[in-house]
C-alpha angles and dihedrals in degrees: 000000000000119000121209122192117198092031091153093060133082098267097034095050093048089046091054089053092048093049093049092048086057093053098254126149107237138191123190131190125223134186099197122031090217090063091064088071090069091060092044090053090052091053089050089050089060093040090245100123092132091061092052090066090062093066115105106217120204125189105232144129126217088226093051107076098189091054091054093059094080093040092062098050110131093348116154100176132029130198110197106203099144114113144135117248116198138134095192109118088218089068096058096111094042091049091054093045096050100035100037106025092037091052091048089056092051091049092049092051092047090055095044094047096044096244110186097217140003122203114196126197108218127160141246085248087073093058122104132271123265118249119226093267096046129089105170127055118228135172088271097055106122123238111238110206090196092063122085115263130176118251088248092054091048091051092051091046089050090050090053089054088057090051091052089047088057090050090053088053092055103272118136107231143179125194122197121194108201123188120220103332117221120200143132123270128026098077088172093063136068115310089006088072090052092050090050092051090053090047088052092053109273107197103196136067133178135211093228118114143205142164120288130190137181114246089230089064093047096054094039092054093043089056094045092050093047092049092047130079090249112114143156092034137113126219133196111227114201130135097200143347104241136182110242092234091058096048090046090053093050091051093046093048091048092050090043094235131127116285118244101264109184122077110227109226122210094252090053091052091049091053092046097055092046093051092046091049091051093049091048089061088069097039137066090220120109117258096242093166099065131163091255093050095052095042090052088058089055097047124095106223126174125189132191121228093182095111097059092040089057097040095054100019086236139146135208134240116253103258095212091052091045090056091049091051099043106037126061137182115262 
């Protein structure tokens, strides 16, 4: 039996589909029954409704240790996809609790139950910081605790430390560090929010850049790594390093909406996050336009996918083409 945490999220739901298509027996945990509908809708999107019925759903929470006891019965492999993604400074404590403490709980159960292999979905935000002579981030780039990191990045780095602790205690582990994951469904999460903003007429673009990857590649590689003899390694998963303006244009053209047409300058971004922070003080809404979010859109980041390409002799889907094939105008 294979256990998947975060099965009601973008990566977890696609992973469940991929595992079932490969004939695996899968169990997924959920916190709210209503969230299961998101995964069901994704299976319907791919005309795979019959496979959805093969999922064994277990009500559990990665922060609730008693509830995890049943989830781990007879599990041989675990994919830990559950995480909180937020760049709102108000969520600092919750980020650390869910992403670090929750991961520690999963690691402890894997060790106690004799799980053969644990695959953890981290993020490129948990990678190290470039030294003065470096231009491309790799799996070996060292984390500099003296540099500024978002609360989200710190929580994912801390979660990785829990994974490596498990490895030191005898657990076979794999960590994957995806860039921005693009995939259909889940418009309220991650890249889905960005796609929705462009569909709604986003005006601004930036010339910053980062790594992007199709969700199909992420789940395929996760499965291949977990089924292989490779263990106790981490791998960056990105298809391409792309300028935000260019990915915005591809999304806009695919959705047949107007392209973002105004370049956001650094001073504009600094004003925006300050205004949004001020307004959030008088609102119950999350501050989803934080300083870290906006500055990330201005940064030029480049990541190497050479290690995973060599390890699995694999290639990645073209992200622009993937968007054109998987997103349509309403």
